[in-house]
One Martini backbone bead per residue (centre of mass of N, CA, C, O) as a GRO file, in nm:
protein
  349
    1MET     BB    1  -1.483   0.752   1.648
    2GLU     BB    2  -1.451   0.748   1.331
    3SER     BB    3  -1.485   0.527   1.093
    4ASN     BB    4  -1.273   0.621   0.891
    5THR     BB    5  -1.041   0.628   1.105
    6LEU     BB    6  -1.057   0.326   1.178
    7ILE     BB    7  -0.997   0.219   0.896
    8THR     BB    8  -0.724   0.344   0.864
    9ILE     BB    9  -0.581   0.223   1.105
   10ILE     BB   10  -0.632  -0.079   1.030
   11ALA     BB   11  -0.509  -0.066   0.748
   12GLY     BB   12  -0.233   0.036   0.822
   13LEU     BB   13  -0.138  -0.171   1.043
   14THR     BB   14  -0.181  -0.421   0.852
   15LEU     BB   15   0.017  -0.332   0.620
   16GLY     BB   16   0.271  -0.270   0.807
   17THR     BB   17   0.297  -0.551   0.936
   18ALA     BB   18   0.327  -0.714   0.678
   19LEU     BB   19   0.570  -0.559   0.575
   20GLY     BB   20   0.759  -0.611   0.820
   21TRP     BB   21   0.761  -0.915   0.781
   22VAL     BB   22   0.877  -0.923   0.488
   23LEU     BB   23   1.138  -0.767   0.534
   24GLN     BB   24   1.254  -0.963   0.740
   25LYS     BB   25   1.249  -1.226   0.590
   26GLY     BB   26   1.390  -1.094   0.319
   27GLY     BB   27   1.601  -0.861   0.372
   28PHE     BB   28   1.494  -0.585   0.275
   29CYS     BB   29   1.740  -0.369   0.115
   30MET     BB   30   1.836  -0.093  -0.091
   31ASN     BB   31   2.129  -0.063  -0.022
   32THR     BB   32   2.214  -0.339  -0.116
   33ALA     BB   33   2.090  -0.321  -0.398
   34PHE     BB   34   2.259  -0.088  -0.501
   35ARG     BB   35   2.549  -0.177  -0.423
   36SER     BB   36   2.551  -0.443  -0.609
   37ILE     BB   37   2.596  -0.317  -0.892
   38LEU     BB   38   2.923  -0.263  -0.823
   39PHE     BB   39   3.014  -0.453  -0.541
   40GLU     BB   40   2.850  -0.722  -0.612
   41LYS     BB   41   2.739  -1.048  -0.707
   42ASP     BB   42   2.488  -1.026  -0.524
   43ARG     BB   43   2.148  -0.943  -0.672
   44SER     BB   44   1.879  -1.023  -0.519
   45LEU     BB   45   1.757  -0.735  -0.412
   46LEU     BB   46   1.751  -0.606  -0.697
   47ARG     BB   47   1.543  -0.820  -0.808
   48SER     BB   48   1.318  -0.757  -0.603
   49TRP     BB   49   1.279  -0.457  -0.705
   50LEU     BB   50   1.194  -0.539  -0.991
   51ILE     BB   51   0.942  -0.687  -0.911
   52VAL     BB   52   0.798  -0.449  -0.780
   53LEU     BB   53   0.781  -0.297  -1.048
   54LEU     BB   54   0.631  -0.509  -1.223
   55ILE     BB   55   0.372  -0.469  -1.040
   56ASN     BB   56   0.331  -0.151  -1.018
   57ILE     BB   57   0.330  -0.016  -1.283
   58PRO     BB   58   0.069  -0.159  -1.403
   59GLY     BB   59  -0.103  -0.120  -1.150
   60VAL     BB   60  -0.108   0.199  -1.142
   61THR     BB   61  -0.210   0.232  -1.421
   62LEU     BB   62  -0.475   0.099  -1.386
   63LEU     BB   63  -0.589   0.257  -1.141
   64SER     BB   64  -0.582   0.523  -1.302
   65GLN     BB   65  -0.770   0.442  -1.545
   66ILE     BB   66  -1.022   0.351  -1.337
   67GLY     BB   67  -1.014   0.578  -1.085
   68VAL     BB   68  -0.885   0.512  -0.805
   69VAL     BB   69  -0.622   0.688  -0.884
   70THR     BB   70  -0.424   0.996  -0.863
   71PRO     BB   71  -0.105   1.040  -0.904
   72SER     BB   72   0.138   1.186  -0.700
   73VAL     BB   73   0.410   1.379  -0.819
   74ALA     BB   74   0.723   1.497  -0.856
   75PRO     BB   75   0.879   1.749  -0.910
   76VAL     BB   76   1.162   1.898  -1.091
   77PHE     BB   77   1.373   1.980  -0.839
   78TRP     BB   78   1.680   1.919  -0.912
   79PRO     BB   79   1.865   2.010  -0.676
   80ALA     BB   80   1.717   1.854  -0.457
   81LEU     BB   81   1.723   1.571  -0.582
   82ILE     BB   82   2.027   1.538  -0.607
   83ILE     BB   83   2.137   1.625  -0.323
   84GLY     BB   84   1.936   1.454  -0.155
   85GLY     BB   85   2.018   1.181  -0.285
   86LEU     BB   86   2.316   1.185  -0.201
   87ILE     BB   87   2.278   1.204   0.097
   88PHE     BB   88   2.098   0.957   0.139
   89GLY     BB   89   2.292   0.754   0.013
   90ALA     BB   90   2.519   0.803   0.217
   91GLY     BB   91   2.354   0.750   0.478
   92MET     BB   92   2.279   0.446   0.432
   93VAL     BB   93   2.567   0.345   0.463
   94LEU     BB   94   2.623   0.448   0.751
   95ALA     BB   95   2.351   0.314   0.874
   96GLY     BB   96   2.302   0.024   0.742
   97GLY     BB   97   2.045   0.145   0.590
   98CYS     BB   98   1.758   0.217   0.488
   99ALA     BB   99   1.458   0.329   0.583
  100SER     BB  100   1.312   0.053   0.587
  101GLY     BB  101   1.552  -0.103   0.718
  102THR     BB  102   1.560   0.055   0.985
  103TYR     BB  103   1.270   0.005   1.087
  104TYR     BB  104   1.286  -0.312   1.098
  105ARG     BB  105   1.549  -0.344   1.266
  106ALA     BB  106   1.427  -0.208   1.512
  107GLY     BB  107   1.226  -0.447   1.567
  108ARG     BB  108   1.466  -0.648   1.638
  109GLY     BB  109   1.673  -0.473   1.844
  110MET     BB  110   1.857  -0.277   1.692
  111LEU     BB  111   2.029   0.002   1.821
  112GLY     BB  112   2.156   0.127   1.572
  113SER     BB  113   1.883   0.161   1.429
  114TRP     BB  114   1.763   0.346   1.652
  115ALA     BB  115   1.962   0.573   1.609
  116ALA     BB  116   1.899   0.620   1.310
  117LEU     BB  117   1.600   0.675   1.349
  118LEU     BB  118   1.616   0.926   1.541
  119PHE     BB  119   1.795   1.095   1.317
  120PHE     BB  120   1.594   1.077   1.090
  121LEU     BB  121   1.371   1.241   1.226
  122LEU     BB  122   1.545   1.485   1.283
  123GLY     BB  123   1.609   1.547   0.973
  124THR     BB  124   1.323   1.599   0.883
  125GLU     BB  125   1.264   1.835   1.071
  126MET     BB  126   1.509   2.029   0.987
  127MET     BB  127   1.411   2.051   0.685
  128ASN     BB  128   1.095   2.112   0.701
  129GLY     BB  129   1.097   2.303   1.004
  130GLY     BB  130   1.389   2.409   1.043
  131ILE     BB  131   1.707   2.519   1.002
  132LEU     BB  132   1.691   2.381   0.678
  133ASN     BB  133   1.445   2.507   0.519
  134PRO     BB  134   1.576   2.726   0.336
  135LEU     BB  135   1.726   2.525   0.164
  136GLN     BB  136   1.489   2.377   0.049
  137THR     BB  137   1.354   2.625  -0.091
  138ALA     BB  138   1.578   2.693  -0.270
  139LEU     BB  139   1.626   2.399  -0.416
  140ARG     BB  140   1.303   2.398  -0.516
  141ARG     BB  141   1.278   2.637  -0.724
  142PRO     BB  142   1.404   2.492  -0.942
  143ARG     BB  143   1.246   2.389  -1.267
  144ILE     BB  144   1.167   2.113  -1.479
  145LEU     BB  145   0.927   1.996  -1.738
  146GLY     BB  146   0.645   2.118  -1.664
  147SER     BB  147   0.515   2.158  -1.952
  148LEU     BB  148   0.440   1.842  -1.994
  149SER     BB  149   0.222   1.883  -1.800
  150GLY     BB  150  -0.101   1.956  -1.729
  151ASP     BB  151  -0.015   2.148  -1.461
  152GLY     BB  152   0.297   2.243  -1.484
  153SER     BB  153   0.483   2.047  -1.265
  154ALA     BB  154   0.450   1.702  -1.285
  155PRO     BB  155   0.620   1.479  -1.466
  156THR     BB  156   0.597   1.201  -1.682
  157LEU     BB  157   0.667   0.956  -1.901
  158PHE     BB  158   0.408   1.002  -2.060
  159ASP     BB  159   0.469   1.303  -2.123
  160LEU     BB  160   0.743   1.258  -2.269
  161ALA     BB  161   0.590   1.046  -2.485
  162GLY     BB  162   0.294   1.138  -2.547
  163ALA     BB  163   0.100   0.946  -2.365
  164GLU     BB  164  -0.261   0.991  -2.370
  165THR     BB  165  -0.351   0.712  -2.420
  166PRO     BB  166  -0.399   0.404  -2.306
  167ALA     BB  167  -0.240   0.258  -2.536
  168ALA     BB  168   0.017   0.425  -2.521
  169GLN     BB  169   0.074   0.356  -2.210
  170TRP     BB  170   0.108   0.044  -2.255
  171LEU     BB  171   0.355   0.069  -2.441
  172VAL     BB  172   0.545   0.185  -2.234
  173VAL     BB  173   0.510  -0.035  -2.028
  174GLY     BB  174   0.605  -0.273  -2.201
  175VAL     BB  175   0.896  -0.167  -2.238
  176LEU     BB  176   0.967  -0.169  -1.934
  177LEU     BB  177   0.906  -0.463  -1.865
  178THR     BB  178   1.116  -0.577  -2.061
  179ALA     BB  179   1.366  -0.448  -1.919
  180LEU     BB  180   1.305  -0.592  -1.633
  181ILE     BB  181   1.309  -0.895  -1.729
  182ILE     BB  182   1.583  -0.968  -1.850
  183PRO     BB  183   1.755  -0.991  -1.577
  184LEU     BB  184   1.579  -1.210  -1.455
  185LEU     BB  185   1.631  -1.432  -1.677
  186ARG     BB  186   1.962  -1.417  -1.612
  187ALA     BB  187   1.947  -1.528  -1.350
  188PRO     BB  188   2.086  -1.705  -1.112
  189ARG     BB  189   2.089  -1.955  -0.906
  190GLN     BB  190   1.966  -1.980  -0.578
  191ASN     BB  191   2.113  -2.190  -0.335
  192PHE     BB  192   2.176  -1.982  -0.083
  193VAL     BB  193   1.928  -1.923   0.182
  194ILE     BB  194   1.834  -1.660   0.397
  195GLY     BB  195   1.539  -1.695   0.404
  196TRP     BB  196   1.399  -1.546   0.159
  197GLY     BB  197   1.374  -1.517  -0.156
  198TRP     BB  198   1.364  -1.287  -0.405
  199LYS     BB  199   1.085  -1.366  -0.537
  200LYS     BB  200   0.906  -1.368  -0.281
  201THR     BB  201   0.984  -1.083  -0.178
  202GLY     BB  202   0.908  -0.915  -0.426
  203ILE     BB  203   0.608  -1.000  -0.451
  204LEU     BB  204   0.510  -0.910  -0.163
  205VAL     BB  205   0.600  -0.616  -0.175
  206GLY     BB  206   0.445  -0.555  -0.433
  207VAL     BB  207   0.160  -0.621  -0.329
  208LEU     BB  208   0.158  -0.423  -0.094
  209ALA     BB  209   0.216  -0.165  -0.247
  210LEU     BB  210  -0.038  -0.181  -0.418
  211ALA     BB  211  -0.244  -0.189  -0.185
  212VAL     BB  212  -0.177   0.097  -0.093
  213TRP     BB  213  -0.289   0.237  -0.334
  214ALA     BB  214  -0.579   0.133  -0.319
  215VAL     BB  215  -0.644   0.236  -0.043
  216SER     BB  216  -0.575   0.529  -0.082
  217GLY     BB  217  -0.786   0.577  -0.297
  218ALA     BB  218  -1.035   0.502  -0.115
  219LEU     BB  219  -0.939   0.748   0.093
  220GLY     BB  220  -0.820   1.002  -0.098
  221ARG     BB  221  -0.531   0.905  -0.183
  222ASN     BB  222  -0.229   0.985  -0.413
  223PHE     BB  223  -0.045   0.749  -0.280
  224GLY     BB  224   0.191   0.542  -0.166
  225LEU     BB  225   0.450   0.454  -0.031
  226SER     BB  226   0.585   0.608   0.278
  227PHE     BB  227   0.855   0.750   0.505
  228THR     BB  228   0.892   1.060   0.526
  229GLN     BB  229   0.624   1.192   0.582
  230PRO     BB  230   0.543   1.026   0.842
  231SER     BB  231   0.788   1.107   1.002
  232TRP     BB  232   0.725   1.408   1.028
  233ALA     BB  233   0.443   1.365   1.146
  234PHE     BB  234   0.554   1.242   1.408
  235MET     BB  235   0.720   1.495   1.488
  236ASP     BB  236   0.474   1.690   1.503
  237VAL     BB  237   0.339   1.545   1.739
  238ILE     BB  238   0.578   1.562   1.942
  239THR     BB  239   0.658   1.875   1.923
  240ASP     BB  240   0.349   2.020   1.846
  241GLY     BB  241   0.071   1.858   1.831
  242ASP     BB  242   0.052   1.795   1.520
  243GLY     BB  243  -0.214   1.607   1.332
  244SER     BB  244  -0.242   1.677   1.016
  245GLY     BB  245  -0.036   1.424   0.912
  246VAL     BB  246  -0.226   1.210   1.001
  247GLY     BB  247  -0.246   0.869   0.858
  248LEU     BB  248  -0.189   0.602   0.684
  249PRO     BB  249   0.124   0.620   0.658
  250LEU     BB  250   0.174   0.621   0.980
  251TYR     BB  251   0.041   0.337   1.026
  252ILE     BB  252   0.233   0.188   0.852
  253LEU     BB  253   0.492   0.271   0.991
  254LEU     BB  254   0.416   0.144   1.276
  255GLY     BB  255   0.383  -0.152   1.169
  256VAL     BB  256   0.664  -0.240   1.079
  257PRO     BB  257   0.814  -0.302   1.361
  258LEU     BB  258   0.593  -0.501   1.445
  259GLY     BB  259   0.630  -0.711   1.216
  260SER     BB  260   0.921  -0.764   1.273
  261TYR     BB  261   0.902  -0.859   1.566
  262ILE     BB  262   0.707  -1.097   1.518
  263SER     BB  263   0.894  -1.246   1.319
  264ALA     BB  264   1.143  -1.267   1.514
  265TRP     BB  265   1.008  -1.401   1.755
  266ILE     BB  266   0.928  -1.665   1.608
  267GLU     BB  267   1.243  -1.718   1.538
  268GLY     BB  268   1.430  -1.615   1.777
  269GLU     BB  269   1.567  -1.296   1.695
  270THR     BB  270   1.508  -1.131   1.954
  271ARG     BB  271   1.748  -0.873   2.036
  272LEU     BB  272   1.961  -0.688   2.198
  273SER     BB  273   2.200  -0.481   2.001
  274LEU     BB  274   2.516  -0.343   2.065
  275PRO     BB  275   2.723  -0.146   1.924
  276PRO     BB  276   2.980   0.010   1.888
  277GLY     BB  277   3.044   0.336   1.926
  278SER     BB  278   3.147   0.400   1.633
  279THR     BB  279   2.889   0.280   1.498
  280LEU     BB  280   2.677   0.452   1.643
  281VAL     BB  281   2.773   0.716   1.529
  282ARG     BB  282   2.753   0.641   1.227
  283GLN     BB  283   2.448   0.575   1.233
  284SER     BB  284   2.353   0.848   1.320
  285ALA     BB  285   2.470   1.013   1.090
  286GLY     BB  286   2.308   0.851   0.874
  287GLY     BB  287   2.037   0.928   0.964
  288LEU     BB  288   2.059   1.235   0.933
  289LEU     BB  289   2.112   1.225   0.634
  290MET     BB  290   1.864   1.082   0.534
  291GLY     BB  291   1.649   1.272   0.645
  292SER     BB  292   1.739   1.534   0.502
  293GLY     BB  293   1.759   1.421   0.217
  294ALA     BB  294   1.461   1.325   0.186
  295ALA     BB  295   1.335   1.605   0.247
  296LEU     BB  296   1.471   1.754   0.017
  297GLY     BB  297   1.393   1.533  -0.220
  298GLY     BB  298   1.092   1.410  -0.145
  299GLY     BB  299   1.244   1.125  -0.076
  300CYS     BB  300   1.307   0.780  -0.075
  301ASN     BB  301   1.345   0.451  -0.150
  302ILE     BB  302   1.027   0.446  -0.155
  303GLY     BB  303   0.893   0.701  -0.259
  304HIS     BB  304   1.074   0.683  -0.516
  305GLY     BB  305   1.168   0.371  -0.567
  306ILE     BB  306   0.852   0.290  -0.581
  307SER     BB  307   0.611   0.492  -0.607
  308GLY     BB  308   0.737   0.696  -0.812
  309VAL     BB  309   0.824   0.494  -1.034
  310SER     BB  310   0.544   0.366  -1.072
  311ALA     BB  311   0.431   0.662  -1.167
  312LEU     BB  312   0.658   0.776  -1.370
  313SER     BB  313   0.849   0.981  -1.227
  314ILE     BB  314   1.096   1.182  -1.304
  315GLY     BB  315   1.185   1.288  -1.030
  316SER     BB  316   1.220   0.998  -0.898
  317ALA     BB  317   1.435   0.905  -1.094
  318LEU     BB  318   1.641   1.118  -1.014
  319GLY     BB  319   1.644   1.048  -0.719
  320VAL     BB  320   1.743   0.745  -0.755
  321LEU     BB  321   2.010   0.801  -0.906
  322SER     BB  322   2.125   0.965  -0.663
  323ILE     BB  323   2.114   0.760  -0.456
  324MET     BB  324   2.306   0.559  -0.590
  325ALA     BB  325   2.549   0.758  -0.608
  326GLY     BB  326   2.574   0.796  -0.290
  327CYS     BB  327   2.621   0.499  -0.236
  328TRP     BB  328   2.876   0.447  -0.411
  329VAL     BB  329   3.062   0.667  -0.292
  330ALA     BB  330   3.039   0.574   0.014
  331THR     BB  331   3.140   0.280  -0.040
  332TRP     BB  332   3.417   0.341  -0.145
  333PHE     BB  333   3.521   0.488   0.101
  334VAL     BB  334   3.475   0.274   0.310
  335PHE     BB  335   3.629   0.042   0.180
  336ASN     BB  336   3.903   0.188   0.165
  337GLY     BB  337   3.920   0.260   0.466
  338SER     BB  338   3.920  -0.037   0.563
  339LYS     BB  339   4.182  -0.131   0.413
  340LYS     BB  340   4.380   0.075   0.548
  341ALA     BB  341   4.324  -0.017   0.841
  342ALA     BB  342   4.399  -0.325   0.795
  343LYS     BB  343   4.706  -0.257   0.738
  344GLY     BB  344   4.827  -0.034   0.870
  345PRO     BB  345   5.122   0.037   0.977
  346GLN     BB  346   5.427   0.058   0.843
  347ALA     BB  347   5.720  -0.072   0.850
  348VAL     BB  348   6.042  -0.001   0.933
  349ALA     BB  349   6.366  -0.102   0.814
   0.00000   0.00000   0.00000
């Protein structure tokens, strides 16, 4: 085995295991974070996500300016980003968790999450290289704002603001950080906590996400955390024996359920739990929607919601907004459906 490959495997599994541990201990799930914006009073996980961005936006900017990494961002293929985001957002509501939440919960032994994960993998394969691939090709063809970027394809907020110098870029970053800090300063005290609090969770997820950027740059890769691409790479190995997509992201991905399992095992929380049949079907359908939606839109809650937004990608920002919208619409339908089911048939006088 080449030394570079060994380093990649060790680095990936180490980062992934640490990430799985943190996700499990903090209960970090962006389905809950996004849902809480409209439907819940407890916005702890939303604040954790904001902390992740507070760490990664300036961190990625610095790494880029000193030449460690040249962030690769998504083009604004707006139909695919919007439709894919809506599908993914709805899917994570049905699956009971986002992409990263599904992976770490699978490590705990939650069989419903295993079902969602298997269908998530299937969805990525169907959209990237299977029966749905023509749809992906068609919806990714229309693109906007490409003229803003240097290579004519993938603009960032720096391009939109005309921030070409490091000083101008830091001014943009400063404005963004101020906007992110304000809701954190207004956050109420968190009195009752199961697991880690939102501050600790956000800081550790943020540090690990930034570490992935740094390690990726050192290994010649120009992107941060990603769950969609390595999921498809895993499927390629399984279905076609094609290992061309195997690299740091896949090893990180494999480490996540391992880290979650170790964390849960230490706490005595590892047990196989099988949900009711109807829930299993719903989670499977949600996983399929998540996988196909993420593959269509070029990213999930991690690839767009953490890495892409941290690189100030306009395409990722549109993707995240679409994921949020899909989450809210699906939550509304599920919530209202549950209320109607709870009322049951009305008695006739």
